[in-house]
N, C-alpha and C positions, 0 to 999 in steps of 0.2 A: 823301491823298485817297482812294485805293483802299480803305484800311482803313475809313474812314467809310462808304463805299459798301457794303461787306460787313456792317458793323454795322447799317446802315439796312435792308438786305435781310433780315438775321437777325431784326430786330424785326418787320418786316412778316410774315415767315413765321410767327414765334411768335404774333403777334397773330391772324392769320387762323386758325391751327390752334387757338388757344384759343377763338375764337368758335365754331368747329365743335364743340369739346368741350362748351362751355356749352350749345349748342343740343341736343346729344345727351343731356345730363344731365337736361334738362327731362322727357324721357320716363321716366327712372328716378324722378324726383321725383313725377311723376304717379302712378305705381304705388304708391309709398310713401305718398303722401297718401291715396289711396283705401283702402289697407290700414289706415291710421290711423283713417280715418272708420269703417271696418267694426269695428275694435276698440272705438272709442268707442260704437258701436251695441250691441255685445255687453255692454259694461259697463253702459250705460244700461238694456238689457233686464234684466240681473241685478238692478240696483238697484231698478228699478220692481217687479220680481217679488217681491223678498224684503224690501225695507226699508220700503216704503210712505211714503217721505219725499216732501216737496214737490219738484217739478221743479227749482226754483231751487237748492235745497240739493244735489240730485243733480248738477246741472251744475257747481256750484262744486267739488264733490268730484272729479268727473271732470277738470275743468280742472287741478287740482293734479297729476294723473297725467301730463298732457301738457305739462309746463312747457317754456317757451321754444319752443313749437310754434305753428303757425298755428291749430291746433284749439283750443288753450288761449285764444288771443285771441278766437276766435269764441265760445267758451263764456262767456268773461267779458263780452263785449259783449251776448250774449243774456241773461245773468243780469241785467245792468244794465237792459236794455230791458224785461225781463219785469215789472219793477215798475210800468210804466205801460201796457203793451200786452198783447195776447194772445200766446200762445206762438208762433203762426205768424208774426205780424208781427215779434216779437222775434228769432226764429230767422233769418228772411230778412234782417233788418237786420244781425245778427251776421255772416252769410255775406257780405253785400254789403260790409261794412266791410273784409273781408280778401280780397275777390275778386282784387285785383291781386297779392296775395302768393301766391295759389294757382297751382299748375301744372295746374289742371284745365280741361277744355273745358266748353262750355256745357251739354252733355248731362249731364256729371258733376255740375255745379252744380245742375241741375234735379232730379236724383235726390236729392241731398243736401237741397235745399230741400223736397222732398216729404215728408221726415221730419216737418216741422212741421205738416203738415195735420191730423193727428188727435191729436197729443200735447197733453195738457191739456184736451181737449174730451170725450173718451169715458172709459169705465171702464178698469180696468187691462187687461182682456183685449183691448179694442180698441186700446189703446196698444201692447201687446205684439205684436199682429198687424201693426200699422203699422211697428214696428221690424223685424219679420221680413221684411216686404215690401221695406223699404228695403235690408236686408242682402242679399236676393236680387238686387235691382237692382245693388247694389254689387259682388256677385260677378260679374255679367255685365260691368260696367264694368271690373273688375280684369282679367278675361280679355282683354277688348278692348285694354286699356292694355298688358298684357304682350306681346300679339301685336304691337302697334304699336311697342313698345320694341325687341323683337327685330328688327323690320323696319327701323326708322329709326335706331336708336342708332349702329350701326356705319357706316351710310351717311353720317351727318353728321360723324362723326369723320374718316372717310376723305375726305369732300368738303372739309373744312376744310384738311386736309393737301394735297390735290391743288390746290385753289385757291391756297393759299400758294405751292406750287411753281410754278404757272403764272404767278403775279404776278412771282416772282423771275426766271423765264425771260424774261418780257417785258421786265423792267427791265434785264436784263443785256444 
């Protein structure tokens, strides 16, 4: 009977510690996703600047570079929606379709959605300036996310362990 009790306590401790670690990783994933979106913007900028291909073709090509990634799914959905809608509406639909899979906050998503405002509407120079503006906003969001990650990641890992130990002490 005592062995079962200790096994039960071990699983409780492990579970609560795991939950703390999962919450802490969301902060790392947010930084990574923002950097991936910035990289996507860099590639988009280069493709628009040098290839003069249609936006749908460029998005398909970029999607191939981010295989098995949320960005790839967003770009695929955007390309699909682009056949019937404006780029802005298609881009927002693509982002909204993967919103639950993203580790981004609302401010991050609004910055990324802002990319769709001018793409496909203006000349090449206007589109490039819109991409540059989005990359500047993403830089700010990346800095904020990195600061938040440094501040909260260790706290949630430690908190998971401490809460697990507290539960064990209470149950003993």
